[in-house]
KERO-13385 format. One record per residue (C-alpha): x, y, z; residue in three letters; residue number from 1. Coordinates in pm, whole numbers, plus 50000, padded with zeros to 5 digits. Layout:
BEGIN
SITE	X	Y	Z	ALA	NUM
...
//
This chain:
BEGIN
SITE	20246	60428	68786	MET	1
SITE	20029	60555	68499	LEU	2
SITE	20327	60734	68342	GLY	3
SITE	20573	60449	68385	GLY	4
SITE	20799	60643	68603	ASP	5
SITE	21029	60394	68781	SER	6
SITE	21273	60642	68932	SER	7
SITE	21138	60573	69271	GLY	8
SITE	21205	60195	69256	LEU	9
SITE	21509	60064	69441	GLN	10
SITE	21584	59720	69286	PRO	11
SITE	21889	59673	69515	ASP	12
SITE	21697	59701	69838	VAL	13
SITE	21721	59383	70039	ASP	14
SITE	21373	59290	70149	CYS	15
SITE	21310	58945	70023	PRO	16
SITE	21036	58841	70278	ASN	17
SITE	20828	59164	70308	ALA	18
SITE	20521	59002	70147	LEU	19
SITE	20566	58682	70349	ASP	20
SITE	20604	58880	70668	ARG	21
SITE	20289	59087	70597	ASN	22
SITE	20085	58780	70504	LEU	23
SITE	20194	58606	70833	GLN	24
SITE	20081	58912	71030	LEU	25
SITE	19752	58930	70844	ALA	26
SITE	19684	58555	70920	ARG	27
SITE	19776	58609	71281	ARG	28
SITE	19534	58897	71322	LEU	29
SITE	19275	58713	71102	GLN	30
SITE	19261	58988	70842	VAL	31
SITE	19109	58855	70531	GLY	32
SITE	19071	59169	70329	GLY	33
SITE	19123	59538	70318	THR	34
SITE	19043	59780	70457	PRO	35
SITE	19047	59645	70814	THR	36
SITE	19063	59899	71088	LEU	37
SITE	19175	59800	71448	PHE	38
SITE	19087	59992	71758	PHE	39
SITE	19274	59999	72092	ALA	40
SITE	19000	59804	72256	ASP	41
SITE	19042	59520	72018	GLY	42
SITE	18735	59576	71808	THR	43
SITE	18762	59628	71427	ARG	44
SITE	18590	59742	71117	PHE	45
SITE	18619	59519	70817	VAL	46
SITE	18557	59651	70466	GLY	47
SITE	18432	59989	70367	ALA	48
SITE	18278	60198	70656	VAL	49
SITE	18049	60495	70634	GLU	50
SITE	18223	60801	70753	ALA	51
SITE	17939	60857	71002	SER	52
SITE	18005	60518	71160	GLN	53
SITE	18382	60578	71181	LEU	54
SITE	18321	60921	71345	ARG	55
SITE	18077	60766	71598	ALA	56
SITE	18330	60494	71677	ARG	57
SITE	18613	60745	71727	LEU	58
SITE	18393	60965	71936	ALA	59
SITE	18294	60674	72150	ALA	60
SITE	18661	60571	72226	ILE	61
SITE	18767	60936	72270	SER	62
SITE	18513	60988	72555	ALA	63
SITE	18673	60966	72893	PRO	64
SITE	18512	60629	72967	ALA	65
SITE	18614	60502	72623	GLY	66
SITE	18967	60611	72675	ILE	67
SITE	18981	60441	73024	ALA	68
SITE	18832	60113	72890	SER	69
SITE	19066	60114	72584	ALA	70
SITE	19361	60158	72821	ARG	71
SITE	19247	59881	73048	ALA	72
SITE	19223	59647	72744	VAL	73
SITE	19566	59744	72631	ASP	74
SITE	19704	59686	72980	GLN	75
SITE	19543	59344	72992	GLU	76
SITE	19710	59241	72662	LYS	77
SITE	20059	59324	72800	GLN	78
//
């Protein structure tokens, strides 16, 4: 981008509604900004998160009880 290299652009790609589709998804998921991280149990982090908080959250859902509860939530959603 800084050097003005447009060789990776593909102007003939047919994707007229990509932004609209992404905006609809963001509205449906109630995402109002980035970054937004979603976890399997339905919880989310909105905005910048300290690495220690993210590690703690990932460790909690990686524990056997966390895995089981995340799977149960996923099954309920189906």
